[in-house]
DSSP file (Angstrom, degrees, kcal/mol; ACC not computed):
  #  RESIDUE AA STRUCTURE BP1 BP2  ACC     N-H-->O    O-->H-N    N-H-->O    O-->H-N    TCO  KAPPA ALPHA  PHI   PSI    X-CA   Y-CA   Z-CA
    1    1 A M              0   0    0      0, 0.0     2,-0.3     0, 0.0   144,-0.1   0.000 360.0 360.0 360.0 133.0  -17.5   98.6  190.3
    2    2 A R        -     0   0    0    142,-0.1     2,-0.4     1,-0.1   144,-0.3  -0.525 360.0-134.7 -80.4 130.8  -18.7   98.9  186.7
    3    3 A K        -     0   0    0     92,-0.3     2,-0.7    -2,-0.3   141,-0.2  -0.738  12.4-129.4 -92.2 140.6  -21.9   97.1  185.8
    4    4 A V        +     0   0    0    139,-3.0     2,-0.4    -2,-0.4   141,-0.0  -0.762  37.4 172.2 -84.8 116.7  -22.1   95.2  182.6
    5    5 A E        -     0   0    0     -2,-0.7     2,-0.5     2,-0.0   131,-0.1  -0.986  16.6-170.8-134.9 123.7  -25.2   96.4  180.9
    6    6 A V        -     0   0    0     -2,-0.4    43,-0.3    43,-0.2    41,-0.1  -0.965  16.0-179.7-112.8 133.4  -26.2   95.4  177.2
    7    7 A V  B     -A   48   0A   0     41,-2.4    41,-2.7    -2,-0.5     3,-0.1  -0.855  33.7 -84.8-126.1 157.2  -29.2   97.4  175.8
    8    8 A P        -     0   0    0      0, 0.0    39,-0.1     0, 0.0    38,-0.1  -0.246  65.2 -75.8 -57.9 153.8  -31.1   97.4  172.5
    9    9 A F        -     0   0    0     36,-0.2     2,-0.4     1,-0.1    38,-0.1  -0.133  50.1-156.4 -48.3 141.6  -29.7   99.4  169.7
   10   10 A S    >   -     0   0    0     36,-0.2     3,-1.3    31,-0.1     4,-0.5  -0.996  20.8-147.7-130.0 130.6  -30.2  103.2  170.0
   11   11 A E  T >> S+     0   0    0     -2,-0.4     4,-1.1     1,-0.2     3,-0.8   0.757  98.1  73.4 -57.1 -26.6  -30.2  105.8  167.2
   12   12 A G  H 3> S+     0   0    0      1,-0.2     4,-2.7     2,-0.2    -1,-0.2   0.705  82.8  69.4 -66.6 -16.1  -28.7  108.2  169.7
   13   13 A W  H <> S+     0   0    0     -3,-1.3     4,-3.1     2,-0.2    -1,-0.2   0.934  97.2  51.3 -61.9 -43.9  -25.4  106.2  169.3
   14   14 A V  H <> S+     0   0    0     -3,-0.8     4,-2.7    -4,-0.5    -1,-0.2   0.943 111.6  45.4 -59.3 -45.1  -25.0  107.6  165.8
   15   15 A L  H  X S+     0   0    0     -4,-1.1     4,-2.3     2,-0.2     5,-0.2   0.907 112.2  53.6 -68.7 -39.9  -25.6  111.1  167.0
   16   16 A G  H  X S+     0   0    0     -4,-2.7     4,-2.1     2,-0.2     5,-0.2   0.917 108.9  48.7 -54.7 -47.0  -23.1  110.5  169.9
   17   17 A F  H  X S+     0   0    0     -4,-3.1     4,-2.9     1,-0.2     5,-0.2   0.952 110.7  49.9 -58.4 -51.3  -20.6  109.3  167.6
   18   18 A E  H  X S+     0   0    0     -4,-2.7     4,-1.6     1,-0.2    -2,-0.2   0.872 112.1  48.2 -58.1 -39.2  -21.0  112.4  165.3
   19   19 A K  H  X S+     0   0    0     -4,-2.3     4,-1.2     2,-0.2    -1,-0.2   0.894 116.2  41.5 -68.5 -39.3  -20.8  114.9  168.2
   20   20 A E  H  X S+     0   0    0     -4,-2.1     4,-2.2    -5,-0.2    -2,-0.2   0.855 109.0  58.9 -78.1 -29.5  -17.7  113.3  169.7
   21   21 A A  H  X S+     0   0    0     -4,-2.9     4,-2.4     1,-0.2    -1,-0.2   0.897 105.2  51.9 -65.0 -39.8  -16.1  112.8  166.3
   22   22 A A  H  X S+     0   0    0     -4,-1.6     4,-1.9    -5,-0.2    -1,-0.2   0.878 108.2  51.2 -63.3 -36.1  -16.4  116.7  165.8
   23   23 A K  H  X S+     0   0    0     -4,-1.2     4,-1.9     2,-0.2    -2,-0.2   0.911 111.0  48.1 -68.1 -41.0  -14.6  117.3  169.1
   24   24 A L  H  X S+     0   0    0     -4,-2.2     4,-3.0     1,-0.2     5,-0.4   0.896 110.5  50.8 -66.6 -37.7  -11.8  115.0  168.1
   25   25 A L  H  X S+     0   0    0     -4,-2.4     4,-1.9     1,-0.2    -1,-0.2   0.872 108.3  52.5 -66.3 -34.5  -11.4  116.6  164.8
   26   26 A E  H  < S+     0   0    0     -4,-1.9    -1,-0.2    -5,-0.2    -2,-0.2   0.893 115.9  40.1 -59.3 -41.2  -11.3  119.9  166.5
   27   27 A I  H  < S+     0   0    0     -4,-1.9    -2,-0.2     1,-0.1    -3,-0.2   0.968 126.4  33.3 -75.8 -53.1   -8.4  118.7  168.8
   28   28 A F  H >< S+     0   0    0     -4,-3.0     3,-2.1     1,-0.2    -3,-0.2   0.707  83.5 174.6 -74.7 -31.0   -6.5  116.6  166.2
   29   29 A G  G ><  -     0   0    0     -4,-1.9     3,-1.4    -5,-0.4    -1,-0.2  -0.259  69.3  -2.3  54.1-131.6   -7.1  118.7  163.1
   30   30 A A  G 3  S+     0   0    0      1,-0.3    -1,-0.3    28,-0.0    29,-0.1   0.534 116.9  81.7 -72.4  -3.9   -5.3  117.7  160.1
   31   31 A E  G <  S+     0   0    0     -3,-2.1    28,-2.4    -6,-0.1     2,-0.5   0.848  80.5  79.8 -62.6 -36.8   -3.5  114.9  162.0
   32   32 A I  E <   +B   58   0B   0     -3,-1.4    26,-0.3    26,-0.2     3,-0.1  -0.662  51.9 176.2 -77.6 123.9   -6.7  112.8  161.5
   33   33 A L  E    S-     0   0B   0     24,-3.2     2,-0.3    -2,-0.5    25,-0.2   0.804  70.2  -2.3 -92.6 -39.3   -7.1  111.3  158.1
   34   34 A E  E     -B   57   0B   0     23,-1.6    23,-2.8     2,-0.0     2,-0.4  -0.983  58.0-156.0-144.1 157.5  -10.3  109.3  158.8
   35   35 A I  E     -B   56   0B   0     -2,-0.3     2,-0.3    21,-0.3   -14,-0.0  -0.969  15.6-171.7-141.5 129.5  -12.6  108.7  161.7
   36   36 A H  E     -B   55   0B   0     19,-1.3    19,-3.3    -2,-0.4     2,-0.6  -0.913  26.2-131.2-123.8 143.5  -14.9  105.7  162.0
   37   37 A H  E     +B   54   0B   0     -2,-0.3    17,-0.2    17,-0.2     2,-0.2  -0.824  45.1 168.5 -80.8 119.8  -17.7  104.6  164.3
   38   38 A I  E     +B   53   0B   0     15,-2.5    15,-0.7    -2,-0.6     3,-0.3  -0.678  25.0  48.6-126.3-178.5  -16.8  101.0  165.3
   39   39 A G  S >  S-     0   0    0     75,-0.2     3,-1.4    -2,-0.2     4,-0.2  -0.117 104.3 -47.6  79.2-174.8  -17.8   98.4  167.7
   40   40 A S  G >  S+     0   0    0      1,-0.3     3,-1.8     2,-0.2     6,-0.3   0.820 130.0  64.2 -68.6 -28.3  -21.4   97.2  168.4
   41   41 A T  G 3  S+     0   0    0     10,-0.4    -1,-0.3    -3,-0.3    -2,-0.2   0.686  97.8  59.2 -65.5 -14.4  -22.9  100.7  168.8
   42   42 A S  G <  S+     0   0    0     -3,-1.4     2,-0.7    -4,-0.2    -1,-0.3   0.523  88.9  85.7 -93.3  -4.6  -22.1  101.2  165.1
   43   43 A V  S X  S-     0   0    0     -3,-1.8     3,-2.2    -4,-0.2    -1,-0.1  -0.872  82.5-127.9-105.6 106.8  -24.3   98.2  163.9
   44   44 A H  T 3  S+     0   0    0     -2,-0.7     3,-0.1     1,-0.3    -2,-0.1  -0.291  93.6  12.2 -54.3 125.3  -27.9   99.1  163.4
   45   45 A G  T 3  S+     0   0    0      1,-0.2     2,-0.5    -4,-0.1    -1,-0.3   0.294  95.7 127.5  91.6 -12.1  -30.1   96.7  165.4
   46   46 A L    <   -     0   0    0     -3,-2.2    -1,-0.2    -6,-0.3   -36,-0.2  -0.682  58.8-128.4 -86.5 122.5  -27.2   95.2  167.5
   47   47 A S        +     0   0    0     -2,-0.5     2,-0.3    81,-0.2    88,-0.1  -0.378  42.8 162.6 -65.9 147.9  -27.6   95.1  171.2
   48   48 A A  B     -A    7   0A   0    -41,-2.7   -41,-2.4    -7,-0.1    84,-0.0  -0.996  49.5 -88.4-158.6 160.3  -24.6   96.6  173.0
   49   49 A K        -     0   0    0     -2,-0.3     2,-3.0   -43,-0.3   -43,-0.2  -0.679  57.1-111.8 -72.7 140.7  -23.1   98.1  176.0
   50   50 A P  S    S+     0   0    0      0, 0.0     2,-0.5     0, 0.0    -1,-0.1  -0.258  80.0 119.1 -81.8  59.5  -23.9  101.8  175.6
   51   51 A I        -     0   0    0     -2,-3.0     2,-0.5    48,-0.0   -10,-0.4  -0.978  58.2-138.8-125.3 115.5  -20.3  102.8  175.0
   52   52 A I  E     - c   0  99B   0     46,-2.5    48,-2.2    -2,-0.5     2,-0.5  -0.635  13.1-153.6 -81.1 122.2  -19.4  104.4  171.6
   53   53 A D  E     -Bc  38 100B   0    -15,-0.7   -15,-2.5    -2,-0.5     2,-0.4  -0.847  11.0-169.1 -97.3 132.2  -16.2  103.3  170.1
   54   54 A I  E     -Bc  37 101B   0     46,-2.6    48,-3.1    -2,-0.5   -17,-0.2  -0.936   8.4-162.0-125.2 134.7  -14.5  105.7  167.8
   55   55 A M  E     -B   36   0B   0    -19,-3.3   -19,-1.3    -2,-0.4     2,-0.3  -0.769   7.8-173.9-120.8  88.8  -11.5  104.9  165.5
   56   56 A P  E     -B   35   0B   0      0, 0.0    48,-1.8     0, 0.0     2,-0.5  -0.584  13.8-148.2 -72.3 141.1   -9.5  107.8  164.3
   57   57 A V  E     -Bd  34 104B   0    -23,-2.8   -24,-3.2    -2,-0.3   -23,-1.6  -0.970  21.5-167.7-108.4 124.6   -6.8  107.1  161.7
   58   58 A V  E     -Bd  32 105B   0     46,-2.7    48,-2.3    -2,-0.5     3,-0.3  -0.734  30.5-123.2-116.1 161.5   -3.9  109.5  162.0
   59   59 A K  S    S+     0   0    0    -28,-2.4     2,-0.4    -2,-0.3    -1,-0.1   0.917 101.6  15.9 -63.2 -44.2   -0.9  110.3  159.9
   60   60 A D    >   -     0   0    0    -29,-0.2     3,-2.1     1,-0.1     4,-0.3  -0.899  60.6-162.6-139.9 105.1    1.7  109.6  162.5
   61   61 A I  G >  S+     0   0    0     -2,-0.4     3,-1.2     1,-0.3     4,-0.4   0.743  88.2  69.2 -66.3 -21.8    0.8  107.6  165.6
   62   62 A S  G 3  S+     0   0    0      1,-0.2    -1,-0.3     2,-0.1     3,-0.2   0.600  93.8  58.1 -68.9  -7.4    3.9  108.9  167.4
   63   63 A Q  G X  S+     0   0    0     -3,-2.1     3,-1.2     1,-0.1     4,-0.3   0.508  79.6  88.4 -97.2  -7.4    2.4  112.3  167.6
   64   64 A V  G X  S+     0   0    0     -3,-1.2     3,-2.5     1,-0.3     4,-0.2   0.873  76.1  66.2 -60.2 -42.1   -0.8  111.3  169.5
   65   65 A G  G >  S+     0   0    0     -4,-0.4     3,-1.3     1,-0.3     4,-0.3   0.753  87.8  70.3 -62.3 -22.8    0.8  111.8  172.9
   66   66 A R  G <  S+     0   0    0     -3,-1.2    -1,-0.3     1,-0.2     3,-0.2   0.745 100.4  48.5 -58.3 -23.6    1.1  115.6  172.1
   67   67 A Y  G <> S+     0   0    0     -3,-2.5     4,-2.1    -4,-0.3    -1,-0.2   0.339  75.9 103.2 -99.8   1.7   -2.7  115.7  172.5
   68   68 A N  H <> S+     0   0    0     -3,-1.3     4,-1.9     1,-0.2    -1,-0.2   0.844  84.3  48.8 -60.1 -35.8   -3.2  113.8  175.8
   69   69 A N  H  > S+     0   0    0     -4,-0.3     4,-1.5    -3,-0.2    -1,-0.2   0.921 111.2  49.2 -70.7 -41.2   -3.8  117.2  177.7
   70   70 A S  H  4 S+     0   0    0      1,-0.2     4,-0.4    -4,-0.2    -2,-0.2   0.873 110.5  50.7 -63.1 -36.8   -6.3  118.4  175.1
   71   71 A M  H ><>S+     0   0    0     -4,-2.1     5,-2.4     1,-0.2     3,-1.4   0.891 106.9  55.8 -68.5 -39.6   -8.1  115.0  175.3
   72   72 A A  H ><5S+     0   0    0     -4,-1.9     3,-1.9     1,-0.3    -1,-0.2   0.842  98.1  60.9 -57.6 -37.9   -8.2  115.4  179.1
   73   73 A T  T 3<5S+     0   0    0     -4,-1.5    -1,-0.3     1,-0.3    -2,-0.2   0.655 107.2  46.1 -70.0 -16.2  -10.0  118.7  178.8
   74   74 A I  T < 5S-     0   0    0     -3,-1.4    -1,-0.3    -4,-0.4    -2,-0.2   0.176 131.4 -91.1-112.7  19.2  -12.9  116.9  177.1
   75   75 A G  T < 5S+     0   0    0     -3,-1.9    18,-0.7     1,-0.3    -3,-0.2   0.442  79.0 136.4 101.9  -3.5  -13.0  114.1  179.7
   76   76 A Y  E   < -E   92   0B   0     -5,-2.4     2,-0.5    16,-0.2    -1,-0.3  -0.586  41.5-149.4 -92.5 147.6  -10.7  111.4  178.3
   77   77 A E  E     -E   91   0B   0     14,-2.7    14,-1.8    -2,-0.2     2,-0.4  -0.936  22.5-131.1-105.8 131.7   -8.0  109.4  180.2
   78   78 A A  E     +E   90   0B   0     -2,-0.5    12,-0.2    12,-0.2    10,-0.0  -0.735  26.1 178.6 -85.3 130.6   -5.0  108.4  178.0
   79   79 A K    >   -     0   0    0     10,-2.9     3,-0.8    -2,-0.4    11,-0.1   0.127  30.1-139.0-116.9  14.0   -4.3  104.7  178.5
   80   80 A G  T 3   -     0   0    0      9,-0.4     9,-2.9     1,-0.2    -1,-0.4  -0.317  69.2 -23.5  58.3-140.7   -1.3  104.4  176.0
   81   81 A E  T >  S-     0   0    0      7,-0.2     3,-1.6     2,-0.1    -1,-0.2   0.778  77.5-158.7 -77.8 -26.1   -1.3  101.3  173.8
   82   82 A N  T <  S-     0   0    0     -3,-0.8    -2,-0.1     1,-0.3     3,-0.1   0.873  70.2 -40.5  49.0  45.9   -3.4   99.4  176.4
   83   83 A G  T 3  S+     0   0    0      1,-0.1     2,-0.5     4,-0.1    -1,-0.3   0.337 122.4  93.1  89.5  -6.2   -2.4   96.0  175.2
   84   84 A I  S X  S-     0   0    0     -3,-1.6     3,-1.6     3,-0.1     2,-0.2  -0.967  75.3-128.8-124.4 113.5   -2.5   96.5  171.5
   85   85 A R  T 3  S+     0   0    0     -2,-0.5     3,-0.1     1,-0.3    -3,-0.0  -0.364  91.5  17.6 -65.2 127.6    0.8   97.5  170.0
   86   86 A G  T 3  S+     0   0    0      1,-0.3    19,-0.6    -2,-0.2     2,-0.3   0.510 101.3 109.5  88.4   6.0    0.6  100.6  167.7
   87   87 A R  E <   - F   0 104B   0     -3,-1.6     2,-0.5    17,-0.1    -1,-0.3  -0.799  54.4-154.2-108.5 150.3   -2.7  101.8  169.2
   88   88 A R  E     - F   0 103B   0     15,-2.4    15,-3.2    -2,-0.3     2,-0.4  -0.997  22.1-162.3-124.3 127.0   -3.3  104.9  171.4
   89   89 A Y  E     - F   0 102B   0     -9,-2.9   -10,-2.9    -2,-0.5    -9,-0.4  -0.853  12.6-175.4-119.3 143.7   -6.4  104.3  173.5
   90   90 A F  E     -EF  78 101B   0     11,-1.8    11,-2.2    -2,-0.4     2,-0.4  -0.965   6.7-160.7-137.0 144.0   -8.5  106.8  175.5
   91   91 A Q  E     -EF  77 100B   0    -14,-1.8   -14,-2.7    -2,-0.3     2,-0.4  -0.988   4.2-162.1-126.7 142.3  -11.6  106.2  177.8
   92   92 A K  E     +EF  76  99B   0      7,-2.4     6,-2.9    -2,-0.4     7,-1.3  -0.987  66.0  31.3-123.4 129.5  -14.2  108.7  178.8
   93   93 A G  S >  S-     0   0    0    -18,-0.7     3,-2.4    -2,-0.4    -1,-0.1   0.424  80.7-133.8 114.1  -1.2  -16.5  108.4  181.7
   94   94 A G  G >  S-     0   0    0      1,-0.3     3,-0.7     2,-0.1    -2,-0.1  -0.268  84.8  -7.5  52.8-130.6  -14.6  106.4  184.3
   95   95 A N  G 3  S+     0   0    0      1,-0.3   -92,-0.3     2,-0.1    -1,-0.3   0.664 141.0  55.1 -73.4 -15.0  -16.9  103.7  185.8
   96   96 A E  G <  S-     0   0    0     -3,-2.4    -1,-0.3   -94,-0.1    -2,-0.1  -0.433  92.1-168.8-109.8  59.1  -19.8  105.1  183.9
   97   97 A R    <   +     0   0    0     -3,-0.7    -4,-0.3    -2,-0.1     3,-0.1  -0.163  23.4 169.9 -57.1 134.4  -18.0  104.9  180.6
   98   98 A T        +     0   0    0     -6,-2.9   -46,-2.5     1,-0.3     2,-0.3   0.634  61.9  20.7-113.2 -31.4  -19.5  106.7  177.5
   99   99 A H  E     -cF  52  92B   0     -7,-1.3    -7,-2.4   -48,-0.2     2,-0.4  -0.993  48.8-162.7-149.8 147.3  -16.8  106.5  174.8
  100  100 A H  E     -cF  53  91B   0    -48,-2.2   -46,-2.6    -2,-0.3     2,-0.5  -0.998  13.9-160.0-124.9 127.6  -13.6  104.5  173.8
  101  101 A V  E     -cF  54  90B   0    -11,-2.2   -11,-1.8    -2,-0.4     2,-0.6  -0.958   5.9-171.5-115.8 120.9  -11.3  106.1  171.4
  102  102 A H  E     - F   0  89B   0    -48,-3.1     2,-0.5    -2,-0.5   -13,-0.2  -0.940  10.4-166.9-110.8 105.7   -8.8  103.7  169.5
  103  103 A I  E     + F   0  88B   0    -15,-3.2   -15,-2.4    -2,-0.6     2,-0.3  -0.862   8.5 178.0-107.3 134.7   -6.4  105.7  167.4
  104  104 A Y  E     -dF  57  87B   0    -48,-1.8   -46,-2.7    -2,-0.5     2,-0.2  -0.929  28.0-112.3-126.2 155.8   -4.2  104.0  164.8
  105  105 A G  E >   -d   58   0B   0    -19,-0.6     3,-1.8    -2,-0.3   -46,-0.2  -0.551  50.9 -78.8 -83.2 156.7   -1.6  105.2  162.4
  106  106 A E  T 3  S+     0   0    0    -48,-2.3    -1,-0.1     1,-0.3   -45,-0.1  -0.234 118.6  22.3 -47.8 127.9   -2.2  105.1  158.7
  107  107 A G  T 3  S+     0   0    0      1,-0.3    -1,-0.3    -3,-0.1     2,-0.1   0.368  81.9 148.3  92.8  -3.5   -1.6  101.6  157.3
  108  108 A S    X>  -     0   0    0     -3,-1.8     3,-1.3     1,-0.1     4,-0.7  -0.407  48.2-138.2 -65.6 134.7   -2.2   99.8  160.6
  109  109 A L  H 3> S+     0   0    0      1,-0.2     4,-1.5     2,-0.2    -1,-0.1   0.741  98.8  71.0 -65.2 -21.2   -3.7   96.3  160.1
  110  110 A E  H 3> S+     0   0    0      1,-0.2     4,-1.9     2,-0.2    -1,-0.2   0.701  87.1  65.9 -66.0 -22.0   -5.9   96.8  163.0
  111  111 A I  H <> S+     0   0    0     -3,-1.3     4,-2.5     2,-0.2     5,-0.2   0.967 102.7  44.5 -60.3 -55.3   -7.9   99.3  160.9
  112  112 A D  H  X S+     0   0    0     -4,-0.7     4,-3.0     1,-0.2     5,-0.3   0.868 109.8  57.7 -58.6 -39.4   -9.1   96.6  158.5
  113  113 A R  H  X S+     0   0    0     -4,-1.5     4,-1.9     2,-0.2    -1,-0.2   0.929 110.3  42.2 -60.1 -44.8   -9.9   94.2  161.3
  114  114 A H  H  X S+     0   0    0     -4,-1.9     4,-2.4     2,-0.2   -75,-0.2   0.928 117.4  46.3 -66.3 -47.1  -12.3   96.7  163.0
  115  115 A L  H  X S+     0   0    0     -4,-2.5     4,-3.0     1,-0.2     5,-0.3   0.907 111.2  51.6 -64.2 -42.9  -13.9   97.8  159.7
  116  116 A A  H  X S+     0   0    0     -4,-3.0     4,-1.8    -5,-0.2     5,-0.2   0.900 113.0  46.5 -66.8 -37.2  -14.3   94.2  158.5
  117  117 A F  H  X S+     0   0    0     -4,-1.9     4,-2.0    -5,-0.3     5,-0.2   0.949 116.0  44.5 -66.0 -46.0  -16.1   93.2  161.8
  118  118 A R  H  X S+     0   0    0     -4,-2.4     4,-1.8     1,-0.2    -2,-0.2   0.947 117.2  43.1 -64.7 -47.0  -18.3   96.2  161.8
  119  119 A N  H  X S+     0   0    0     -4,-3.0     4,-1.3     1,-0.2    -1,-0.2   0.809 110.5  55.7 -75.5 -26.8  -19.2   96.0  158.1
  120  120 A F  H >X S+     0   0    0     -4,-1.8     4,-0.7    -5,-0.3     3,-0.5   0.942 109.4  47.1 -66.6 -49.1  -19.7   92.2  158.2
  121  121 A L  H 3< S+     0   0    0     -4,-2.0     3,-0.5     1,-0.2     7,-0.3   0.849 107.2  58.6 -64.0 -31.4  -22.3   92.5  161.0
  122  122 A R  H 3< S+     0   0    0     -4,-1.8    -1,-0.2     1,-0.2    -2,-0.2   0.858 115.3  33.4 -68.3 -34.3  -24.0   95.3  159.2
  123  123 A V  H << S+     0   0    0     -4,-1.3    -1,-0.2    -3,-0.5    -2,-0.2   0.303 113.1  61.6-107.2   8.2  -24.8   93.1  156.2
  124  124 A H    >X  +     0   0    0     -4,-0.7     4,-2.3    -3,-0.5     3,-0.7  -0.671  59.3 174.4-127.0  76.2  -25.3   89.7  158.0
  125  125 A P  H 3> S+     0   0    0      0, 0.0     4,-2.6     0, 0.0     5,-0.1   0.820  76.8  56.6 -53.3 -34.0  -28.2   90.4  160.3
  126  126 A E  H 3> S+     0   0    0      2,-0.2     4,-2.0     1,-0.2     5,-0.1   0.900 108.7  44.5 -67.3 -35.2  -28.4   86.8  161.4
  127  127 A R  H <> S+     0   0    0     -3,-0.7     4,-2.5     2,-0.2     5,-0.2   0.907 114.6  51.2 -73.0 -42.3  -24.8   86.8  162.7
  128  128 A S  H  X S+     0   0    0     -4,-2.3     4,-2.6    -7,-0.3    -2,-0.2   0.888 108.7  50.5 -60.9 -41.5  -25.5   90.1  164.3
  129  129 A R  H  X S+     0   0    0     -4,-2.6     4,-2.3     2,-0.2    -2,-0.2   0.902 111.1  48.8 -64.7 -44.0  -28.7   88.8  166.0
  130  130 A V  H  X S+     0   0    0     -4,-2.0     4,-2.5     2,-0.2    -2,-0.2   0.922 113.1  47.7 -59.2 -46.2  -26.8   85.7  167.4
  131  131 A Y  H  X S+     0   0    0     -4,-2.5     4,-2.3     1,-0.2    -2,-0.2   0.931 112.2  48.3 -61.4 -49.9  -24.0   87.9  168.7
  132  132 A G  H  X S+     0   0    0     -4,-2.6     4,-2.5    -5,-0.2    -1,-0.2   0.892 111.9  49.8 -62.1 -39.9  -26.3   90.4  170.3
  133  133 A E  H  X S+     0   0    0     -4,-2.3     4,-2.5     1,-0.2    -1,-0.2   0.937 109.4  50.9 -64.9 -43.1  -28.4   87.6  172.0
  134  134 A L  H  X S+     0   0    0     -4,-2.5     4,-2.5     1,-0.2    -2,-0.2   0.927 110.9  49.8 -59.9 -40.8  -25.2   86.0  173.4
  135  135 A K  H  X S+     0   0    0     -4,-2.3     4,-2.8     1,-0.2     5,-0.2   0.927 110.5  50.6 -67.3 -41.8  -24.1   89.6  174.8
  136  136 A E  H  X S+     0   0    0     -4,-2.5     4,-1.1     2,-0.2    -1,-0.2   0.922 111.7  46.2 -57.2 -44.5  -27.5   90.0  176.5
  137  137 A K  H  X S+     0   0    0     -4,-2.5     4,-2.2     2,-0.2     3,-0.4   0.937 113.5  49.6 -58.5 -49.9  -27.4   86.6  178.1
  138  138 A L  H  X S+     0   0    0     -4,-2.5     4,-2.9     1,-0.3    -2,-0.2   0.897 108.3  52.6 -61.0 -45.3  -23.8   87.2  179.3
  139  139 A S  H  < S+     0   0    0     -4,-2.8    -1,-0.3     1,-0.2    -2,-0.2   0.763 111.2  46.0 -69.7 -22.0  -24.6   90.6  180.7
  140  140 A M  H  < S+     0   0    0     -4,-1.1    -1,-0.2    -3,-0.4    -2,-0.2   0.806 115.8  47.2 -85.9 -31.9  -27.5   89.2  182.8
  141  141 A R  H  < S+     0   0    0     -4,-2.2    -2,-0.2     1,-0.2    -3,-0.2   0.882 127.7  24.9 -77.6 -34.2  -25.4   86.2  184.0
  142  142 A F    ><  +     0   0    0     -4,-2.9     3,-1.2    -5,-0.2    -1,-0.2  -0.561  67.7 158.4-126.0  69.6  -22.3   88.4  184.9
  143  143 A P  T 3  S+     0   0    0      0, 0.0  -139,-3.0     0, 0.0    -1,-0.1   0.701  84.4  26.7 -68.4 -18.3  -23.7   91.9  185.6
  144  144 A Y  T 3  S+     0   0    0   -141,-0.2     2,-0.2     1,-0.1  -141,-0.1  -0.015 105.5  81.3-130.5  30.4  -20.5   92.8  187.7
  145  145 A D    X>  +     0   0    0     -3,-1.2     4,-2.3     1,-0.1     3,-0.7  -0.577  45.8 170.8-134.9  74.7  -18.0   90.6  186.2
  146  146 A I  H 3> S+     0   0    0   -144,-0.3     4,-3.3     1,-0.3     5,-0.2   0.842  79.1  57.8 -51.4 -40.5  -16.7   92.3  182.9
  147  147 A E  H 3> S+     0   0    0      2,-0.2     4,-2.4     1,-0.2    -1,-0.3   0.881 109.0  44.7 -65.5 -39.1  -13.8   89.7  182.5
  148  148 A S  H <> S+     0   0    0     -3,-0.7     4,-2.9     2,-0.2    -1,-0.2   0.913 112.3  52.2 -71.6 -38.8  -16.4   86.8  182.5
  149  149 A Y  H  X S+     0   0    0     -4,-2.3     4,-1.3     2,-0.2    -2,-0.2   0.963 112.8  44.8 -56.0 -49.0  -18.6   88.6  180.1
  150  150 A I  H >X S+     0   0    0     -4,-3.3     3,-1.1     1,-0.2     4,-1.1   0.965 114.0  48.3 -57.4 -53.7  -15.6   89.2  177.8
  151  151 A K  H 3X S+     0   0    0     -4,-2.4     4,-0.6     1,-0.3     3,-0.3   0.852 107.7  57.8 -57.3 -39.1  -14.4   85.6  178.1
  152  152 A G  H 3< S+     0   0    0     -4,-2.9     4,-0.3     1,-0.2    -1,-0.3   0.751 114.4  34.6 -68.6 -25.5  -18.0   84.4  177.4
  153  153 A K  H <X S+     0   0    0     -4,-1.3     4,-3.2    -3,-1.1     5,-0.2   0.517  93.1  94.9-101.0  -5.5  -18.3   86.2  174.0
  154  154 A E  H  X S+     0   0    0     -4,-1.1     4,-3.0    -3,-0.3     5,-0.2   0.899  83.5  48.4 -55.5 -48.0  -14.7   85.7  173.0
  155  155 A Q  H  X S+     0   0    0     -4,-0.6     4,-2.3     2,-0.2    -1,-0.2   0.956 115.6  41.9 -57.0 -55.3  -15.2   82.5  171.0
  156  156 A L  H  > S+     0   0    0     -4,-0.3     4,-3.0     2,-0.2     5,-0.3   0.956 115.7  50.5 -57.3 -53.7  -18.2   83.8  169.0
  157  157 A A  H  X S+     0   0    0     -4,-3.2     4,-2.6     1,-0.2    -2,-0.2   0.938 111.0  49.3 -57.9 -48.2  -16.5   87.2  168.4
  158  158 A S  H  X S+     0   0    0     -4,-3.0     4,-2.7    -5,-0.2    -1,-0.2   0.909 112.0  49.1 -48.9 -47.2  -13.3   85.5  167.3
  159  159 A E  H  X S+     0   0    0     -4,-2.3     4,-1.8     1,-0.2    -1,-0.2   0.902 111.8  46.8 -66.7 -41.3  -15.3   83.4  164.9
  160  160 A I  H  X S+     0   0    0     -4,-3.0     4,-2.4     2,-0.2    -1,-0.2   0.860 110.7  54.2 -62.8 -37.4  -17.2   86.3  163.5
  161  161 A E  H  X S+     0   0    0     -4,-2.6     4,-2.6    -5,-0.3    -2,-0.2   0.921 108.2  48.0 -67.9 -44.4  -14.0   88.2  163.1
  162  162 A R  H  X S+     0   0    0     -4,-2.7     4,-2.0     1,-0.2    -1,-0.2   0.899 114.8  45.8 -63.8 -39.1  -12.3   85.4  161.1
  163  163 A E  H  X S+     0   0    0     -4,-1.8     4,-2.6    -5,-0.2    -1,-0.2   0.909 113.5  52.5 -68.9 -38.1  -15.4   85.1  158.8
  164  164 A A  H  X S+     0   0    0     -4,-2.4     4,-3.1     2,-0.2    -2,-0.2   0.902 107.7  48.9 -60.1 -45.1  -15.4   89.0  158.6
  165  165 A I  H  X S+     0   0    0     -4,-2.6     4,-2.1     2,-0.2    -1,-0.2   0.930 113.0  46.7 -71.7 -43.0  -11.9   89.3  157.5
  166  166 A V  H  X S+     0   0    0     -4,-2.0     4,-0.6     2,-0.2    -1,-0.2   0.953 116.5  45.2 -62.0 -44.1  -12.3   86.6  154.8
  167  167 A W  H >< S+     0   0    0     -4,-2.6     3,-1.2     1,-0.2    -2,-0.2   0.928 112.5  52.4 -61.3 -45.9  -15.6   88.3  153.5
  168  168 A Y  H 3< S+     0   0    0     -4,-3.1    -1,-0.2     1,-0.2    -2,-0.2   0.845 106.7  53.3 -60.5 -38.2  -13.9   91.8  153.7
  169  169 A R  H 3<        0   0    0     -4,-2.1    -1,-0.2     1,-0.2    -2,-0.2   0.585 360.0 360.0 -73.4 -12.0  -10.9   90.7  151.6
  170  170 A K    <<        0   0    0     -3,-1.2    -1,-0.2    -4,-0.6    -2,-0.1   0.489 360.0 360.0 -76.6 360.0  -13.1   89.3  148.7
């Protein structure tokens, strides 16, 4: 069973992203157009589960499956769309998860949603603080119940996401 652990921001997450992004660029080569550090570990000062979320944007999402074996060689498990149409999702680390890779094709609306959320929290430290505090409380309340943890932060995360999208489009 995976423990839900939320920890203070670590500068090591930035380095962890950079190292893993280099590996992904090596595997996918010119198929990757952009690669972004997303999620809570990408927001300076935000408490987070210590799992680095990476979002490569590729030319053609239908080609990603060709790289599943190469991703497996560096420790990733391919999960297909995993509930989000048009995404290709990979996890690394099993129950001791270290990385999530969310791959989208060029032009996917999901790209802007992720970037809006990240960028909004980066420039709105009060919203980031409130979100981080909630995640910390939920991780203590539900240390072995990821579903309750996710459900507990869902309302605030959705609220921030709506604000972020409006802000991002200005």
